[in-house]
N, C-alpha and C positions, 0 to 999 in steps of 0.2 A: 504493500500500500504506500502511495505517496502521501505527503503531508502538506496541507495548506494552512498557513497562518494568516488570519484576517486581523488587521489592527483597526478597530472601529473608533470613529469619532464619538459615537454613543452606543449604548446597548440597543439592539434593534427592537422597535415597537411596531409590529406590523399592523396593529389595530389603531395606531395613532397617525401614521404617515405613509406616503407612497415610498419614501426612502427606506422605511423599515420593511415594507413588503419586498422591495427590490433586494435588500440584503438577504432576506430569507430565500428568495429565488436563487441567488448566487450560491448560498450554502447548499441548497438542495441539488443544484446543478453539479457542483464539485463532488458531492457525495455520490451522485449517480455515476461518476467517473472513478469511484473507489478511492477517493481521497479521504484521509482522516483530517477532520477540520478542528482547528483550535482558534477560538475567538478571544482576542485580548483587547482591553480598552482601559484607558485611564479615567473614563467618565464614571460618575456615580451611578449605581444601579437604581432602577426605578420599579415601582409597583406594576407598571404596565409592560415591562420588557418581556420578550419571548422567553419561554423556558427552553433555552438552547440545549441544556444537558439532556432534557427529555427527547431532543431531536438528535442525540448522539454527538453533540459538540462539546469539546473540552473548553471550559471557560477560565480565563486567567485575568487577574487585575494587574495592570502594569502602571508604572509611574513615568511621568515626563521628566526629562533631565536627570535620569538616574541610570547608573551603570548596571543596576539589577536587571534591567531589560536585556542588556548584552548577554548576561549569563543565561537568562531564560532562553533567548533566541539561539544562542550558541549550542545549548543542550538539545533544543528541539530540532535544529537543522532542517527546516522545511524546504521542500523543492520549489514551492511557490509562496510568495507573500503578497497579499492583497491589501492595499491601503484604501481606507474608506474616506475619500475626499483628499484634496491636495494638502490641506493643513496637517493632516496626519502624516503624509509623506514628508513634509518639511520637518516634523518633529522626530520621526523614526527612520526615515529613508537612509540616512547616512549610517546609522547604527546597523541596519540590516545589511547594507553594502559591506560594512567592515567585518561583521561576524558571520554572515551567511553570503559570501561573495558569489556562490554558484546558484543562489535562489533566483528564480525569475520574479522580477518586481512588477506587479500590476497595479495600476491606479484605477479605481472606480470613481469617476468624476461625479456621479449622481446627476449633476447638471453642471454647466459651466458657470461657476460662481461669478466670474468677472462679467459675463453677459448679463446675469440677473442684476448685479449691482450697478452696472452702467445704465441699464434700462431704468432702474429705480431712480438714479440721479437725474435722468432726463425727465421723468414724471415729476419729480420734486421741483425742477427748474422750469417746467412747462415747455421744454424743448423737444425736438425730434431726435430720436436715437439714430445714429449712423454707425455702421460696423467699424469704421475707421476710428471711432471714439475709443475703442478697446485698446488701440495701440499706445495710447497715452496713460492708460490706467495702471497704477502700481499693482493692483490685485491681479490683473491679467499677466503682468510680467512674472509674478510669483506662480500663478497657475500653469502658465505655459512652460516655465522652467521645470516644474514638477512633472509635467507630461514628458518632457525631454529626458529627465533623469530616469524615468521608468522604462522598462523594456516593452511595455504595452499599456495602453489606456483604453478603458471601456467607455464608449460614448453612447448615450441613451437616445440621442435624437439625430436624425439625418441632417437637419438644419445645422446642428453643431458640428457634425462631421465636415460638411461643406465649409463652414466658417473657419474651422481650424486649418484646413488646407488652403483656402482662398486668402484669408487675412494673415494668418501666422505662418503659412508655408510649412506646416507640419507634414512630414513624410507619411504616406499611407501605411508604411510598415509599422508605425508606432501607435496607431489608433485603430480600433475596431468597433463597428456599429453593433451594439447589443441592446435592443429595446426591452420593454417589459416582456417576459416570457409567460404567455397566457394559454389556458386551455380554450379550445373552440367552444363557441356558444351554439348549442343545437337549437333548431327551430322549435322542437318540442319543449325545450327548457324555457324558451322565450314565451311560448303560448301558456305555460303554467304560471307565469308572472301575472300580477294584477293587470286587468285591462284598463284601457283609457277611462272608462266610466267608473271603474272601481278605485281610481286614484284621486287624490285631492292635494291641493296646495303646491307651492314652490318649495324647493329645498336647496340649500347650499351647504357644502361640507369641506372641511380642511383644517389642519392644525393651526391654531391661533398664534403659535409662536413663529410661524413662517411669515415673514414680512409681506410677501405678495398676497397671502390670504387675508391678512388683517386690512391691507389697503383695499382689497376688493370688497370686503364687508362694509367698510366706511363709505366707499364710493357708491355701493348699492343703497346704503341708508340715506345718503345725502342727495344723490343725483337721479338715481333710477327708480327706487321704490315709490317715491311720491308720484311719479308719472304713471306707474302701474296702478296705484290706488285711486288715482283720478278716474280711470276707466273701469276699475274693478274694486269698488269700495269695500267688498268683503274678502278681498284676497289676503292670503297669509303666506309668509315665507318663514321657514323653520331652518335655523342656522346651527349646524352641529360642528364641533371641533374639539380637539384635545387641548388641554391647558388654557382655558379661558381665564384671563386676569380680570381685575375689577373694572378696568376700562371697557372690557367686552360686555360684562354684565350691565354696565351703565347704559348701553344703547338698547337693552331689552325693553320694547315698547308694545305690549300686547294690544293696547288701544289703537295702534297703527298697523296691526297685523304683522309686526316685526318681532319674531320670537328667537331669543338666544337659548339654545337647548343644552349647550355644553357637549361633553363627550358622548358619542353614540356607542352604546353597548354592542350593537350590531349594525355596522354601516350599511350592509347590504339590505337589511330589512327596512331601514330608514329610507334609503334611496328608492327602493322598488315600490314604496307606498306613495311616493310623490308623483305628481303628473309631469312636472318639469324641473330640471336642474339648472341653476344659474351659476355662472362663473365669470363675473366681469373683471377679469384679471388685466391690470394695466402694465404690469411688468412681471418678469419671471424668466425661467429657462427650463430646459429639459422637457420631459413629458409630464403632463398633468394627470396624476393618478385619480383625482376626483372625477375627471371626464371619462377615463377608462372605466371607473366604477359605474358611472351612469350608463354607459353603453352596455356593460355586462348585465346591468339590471333592467335593461329595456326602457330606460328613462331618457327621452330626448332632452337636449340641453340648448341653452343659449350662452355663448361665450364670445371672446374676442379673438383677434388674430394671434395674440400671445398665447391664449389658452389652447387654441387648436393646433399650434405650431408642432410639426413633426408627427402628428397622429394619423391624419387621413391620407397623406401623400397627395396623389392626384385624384383621389376619390371624393365624391360629394360628402359634405359634412352631415353628421347625425343630429340635425337640428338647424340652428342658425348661428351665423357669425356677424357680430355688430360691434363697432368700436366707439360709437357715440351714444351717450345716454338716451337720447330720444329714440334712436334706431333700436337700441337694445331693449328698451321698454316695449316698443311697438312689436318687435319680434317675439318677445316673451308672451305678450297678450295673444298674438296671432296663433302661436303654437299651442298655447294652453286651451284655446277655444276651438281650434280646427282639428277635428279628429282625423280627417284624411291626411293632413300634413303631419300630424303626430304619428300616425301608423307608419308612414313612409320613413320618417326620421328614426323610429325605433328599429325598423328593418335595416336601415343603413348602418346603424350602430353595430348590429350583429355582423354585418359584412366587414366593417372596418376591423373589428376584433379578429375575425377569422382569417382575413386575407393579409392583415398587417402584423399581427402579434402571435398567431398560433402556429408559426412556421418552425418546425423542428430543425431546419437547416441552420438557424442561428446558433444552436447548441453545438452541432457537429463542426461548424466552421470555427467556432472558438476553440474547441478541443484540438482541432488540427493546428491552429495557430500556436497554441501554447506548447504542444508537443514539438512543433518545428523549432520554436525558440529554445526549448530545453535541449534539443539535439544540436543546435548551432548557436549556442549562447555567445561564444567569443566573437564569431563573425557578425552576429546581430549587433553586438555592442560596438564593434569596430566601425560599422557603417553608421553608427549614431554618434558622430564626433561631438556634436553640440551637447548631447547628453553626457558624454564622458567629461567634457570640459566643465559643464555645470556641476557634475558630481565632484570633480576635483576641487572646485572652489567651495562647494558646500561642505566637503570634508574638512577644508582648511579654515572655514569661518564658523559655520553652525556648530561643528564639532567642538571647537574650543570655547565658544560661547556657552554651549550646553554644559561642558565640563566645569566652566567657571561658575555657572549657576549652581551646579551640584555641590561644588566646594563651599560656595557661599551659604547654601542651605544647611550645611553641616556645622557651620560656625555659630 
C-alpha cells in the first residue's frame, strides 16, 4: 500500500461547506487506489468535523513552526503529500521537501484565492474586475509561487485552468482539471423528489463564514428581496448556513418574509423542499457547491455569472443567470410562477450533473498523472525550473524564519 499524507487547513466538515465535501471526495478517491490516508492539521477540531477515523483515516494534530512535524513526516515517509490550499503549502511545503524529498507534492487549490479576493476588491470599489488585475496582487504572487513549487495542482474549474495558462503562463504539466466528483442523477430519482406544486418558498444556502456568501445574503436583503416582495407580498426566503454570527441573526426579519435559519441538519432535505434556489453571488471563485446541491435536488436556481462560472460549460443553465438586481428579481419571480420553465430548468440541472461531473475519466486521468510523476519525478522537476528556483528561495527564507519563530516560542 502507498501512503498519502493530507495536510489540511481545517478538519473537513462536509455538512458545512463544499470544501469539506471536496476533501472527503479526494480521501475516498485515494482510498479507492489502495492508499493509506493520514490527515494532519494544525487547526482546532470542531463538533461538526467528519469522523475521519471511522472512514479508515489516521488523524494527526501537527503544529506550525515546529520541528515535531519533521519527525512525524520523516517517520511516515508518504509517497504523496496533498496540501489543502496554498497557505498550507507555504507553511509545510519546505519541510516536506526537506524530509520527504521523493514524495510527490500536490496542491488542492479548492479555488483560486487570488481570483476571489481581487473580485471582492472590485465589488468593494465599485469597479470592473479584469484578469490582468491579478498580476499586481500580492496574494496571486504567493498562490502562483505555491503552484510552481508543487509537482501538480488540482484545479476545480475550467475557467481557472484557462486563466492560469493564459494570464500566468503556467505549464499544463503542472495543473490538472479535477471538478466535483459526483454520482449520476437518475431520472427516477428526480421524479421521486417533491414536484413543483409540492414545493414552497425560496431558499439560499452557504457557510456564513465564507465572505462571498455573506455578501450575497446582504445584497439579497438590501437590493433584490424588496423587489420580489413588491410583486409577491407573501413570498418567503429561508437562508441556511453554518456558523451564523450575531450580525447574521440581526437581519432575520420574518415580517418581511426574510428568515435566517442557521445550520441545516440536512441540506438536501432543505433544498428539495424549496421551489427555487437563489445565489446572487457578486464575487467568488471555483465551483459553487450550493448550485450543484440545487441541481442534484431538482431545484432550479437563479444566480449570477460568478455563481454559474465553470459549471455548465456550453450547456444551457439550470434556471436563470442575472447580474443586476432588477433582472435577478424578475427572473426569480418568473421561474417561481412558471411551471413549464421550472420543469425545463430542473431537467437541465440533471443533464449538467450527469454530463459534466459524473465522468469517471476524471479519476483515471488523475491516477495516470500521479503514477507518471512518481515514475519520472526527477525529470518532472527538472523541467519545472521556476518551481525549483522558488523552492530554493523558500528553503532559504521561510525555513529560517520558521526556525527563528520556533526558537522564539521556546524562550
